[in-house]
N, C-alpha and C positions, 0 to 999 in steps of 0.2 A: 496613355498607352506608350510604352517604350518603343524605340525604333529598333526592334529586333526582327530580322527577316531570316527565316529558316527556309531552306530549299531542299527538295529531293534532288538526287543526282541523275539516275538513269531515266531517260525519257523526258527529263526536265531541263537540267543544265547541260547534260552531255548526251550524245547520240549513241546509245548502247547497241541498237539493232545493227547499224552498219558495221560497228566495230566487231560485234559477234560474228557476223557473216565473214568478215575478213579473217578473223582469228581462227575460226573453225576450218575455213578453206586452207589457210596456211599450215595449220597443225596436221591436217589430213594429208596434204601434199608432202610435208616433210617426212612423215612416217609411212607413207603409202597405205593409208587406211582405206578400207573398202567403202563403197557407197553406202552400205548398210550401217557401218560404223559412223560415217559422217552424218547420215540422217538421224541416227540415235543421238548423237551429240547435239544437233540442232534442236531436236525435240526436248531433250533433258535440260539443256541450258537456256531455253527460250526465255524464262523469267528470272532465273538466278543460277549461280554456279558456285561450287566449292570443291575442295579437294576430294571429298568422298565420291563425287560424280565420276572422277577419273579412275578411282579404284573400282567402281562398278563397270566402267567402260573396259578396263583391262581384263576384268574377270569375264565379262559377257563375250568378248571377242578374242580371248586368249592371247593378248598382246604381251610381247617380251619386254617392252619399254616400261620401266618402273612408273607407277602411278604418280609418285611425287614429282618425277621429271616432267611428265605430261602436264601436270597442274602448273608447274613453274613456267613451262614454255607457253601455256595458255595465258597466264597472267601477263607475261612479257608481250605476247602478241596483242592482247587486249589493250595494254597500255600504249603500245605503238600505234594502234588503229583508232583509239577513241578520240573524238573531237569535241570541242566547244566552240561555237561560232564566235567570230570576233565581236559581233554586235552584243552577244551575251556577256562577254568579258568586259566590253565597254560599259554595259549597263551596270554590272556589279561595281566597276570602278566609280561610276557616278553615285551609286548608293553609298559607298565608303566616303566619298567626298562630301556627301550630304549627312554625314555622321550616323549612318546606319551601322548596326552590328550585324554581321552576316554569318550564318552557320549552315552546314550541310547535315541533313539527317537522312541516312540511306541504309536500306537493308542490303546485306551481302557479307561475304567473307572480308575480314579487315584488310588482308594484304592486297587483294585485287582491287577493292574500292579505293584504297589510299593510293595505289599505283595509278589508277585512272584519274583521280583528282589531281595528282601531281602532273601527269603527262598532259592533261587537258589545259593546264595553265591556271587552275583554280586555287591551288594551295595558298598562293600569296594574296588572294583576294578575299579569303574568309578568315573569320576569327576563331572558329571552332568546328570540329567535325565529330559526329557520332555515327559509328557504323554498328549495325546490329551484331556483327561478330565480336565486337568489343565486350558485350555483356551476354551474348547468346540469347538475346531477345530481339523481336522484330516489331516494326511499326504494324499496327497502331498502338503498341504498348507505350503508355505515357512516359515510362522511365527512359526511353530513348530520347524523347524530346527534352526531358529534364537534363539528361547528360549533355545534349547539344548546347542548351542554354548555359549550363555550368562551364563547359569548355569555352564558351564565348565570353566568360567573365560576368555573367548575369544570371537571372533566374526567371521562371515563368510567371512569377507573381504579378508583374506589371504588364503582362500580355505581350502581344507581338503578332507576327504573321507567319503562316506556313503556306508554301506554294509547292504543288506537285500534281502528278497526273493520275495517281491512284485514288479512287473515291474512298475506299475504306482505310488504307494505310496512311495516306497523306492528309486527306480532307477530314475523314472521321477521326483519325488519330490527333490531328492538329486541333480540331474542335474540342475533343475531350481534354486536351492539354491546356485549354483556355485561350487558344490562339484564333485570330481571324484567319480566313482561308481563301486561297485563290486556286482554282482548279484549271489545269491545262486539259483541254478537251481532246483526249487521246483514245478513249474507250467509252463504251456505253455507261451511262449513269444509272445506278440501281433505282428502281421505281420507289422503293421505300426509304430512300436516303433523303434527309433534308439537304437543300442546296448549299453550295459554298457561298461565301460572301460575294465573290466575283468569279466569273467564268471567262477564260481567254483562250485564244488559239496558239499563242506563242509566249514563251517565258519573258520575252522583251516587253510584251504588253503588261505582264504582271509587274515587272520592274517599274514601268511607267506609272502604274497605279500607286505603287509604294512611294515613288518620288512626289506624287501629287497629294499624298496623305499628310495631313497636319497632325 
């Protein structure tokens, strides 16, 4: 098996939830949005965000600010707020030193996901990035994993690993792509799903498993 390690972004390498809270609060304060509008944003953006959400926000609450401006401000605020813990960055550095090829496979709009990857200090530590917005497909679609491997300069034929927190998108999708899997215990595991190869509580534990893999 080749030393290919693919990772999810949000909830795995980076803390999206804290960044979301900060970004929504900042955006609403800047434009004086009502509590109802703020709650609408928190609900609609809980799992994902794209430009169309802000067009719907503008229409629902009769805002005068252009939807495109709101979206770009949100992207900037998310990039400013997103974090990747130093121990995670150190772990990825260790993987690279151990000759692992590293990729990110993430659902989301291309501009915001790439902005977060860069701001979190991840861009220089990975060999390839595949964002669902690049092809308008989402995990668990195998094509996104194929794209990530290709952008890493390899392919899925020799196997590898996928680490993430979503049972269906990350673990189910990774398994269907022929990868071994490591699940971050962030949400309930579906009763009818076969288990991941490993289950951990932190992505640094997943990195340690990879480093111990021959």
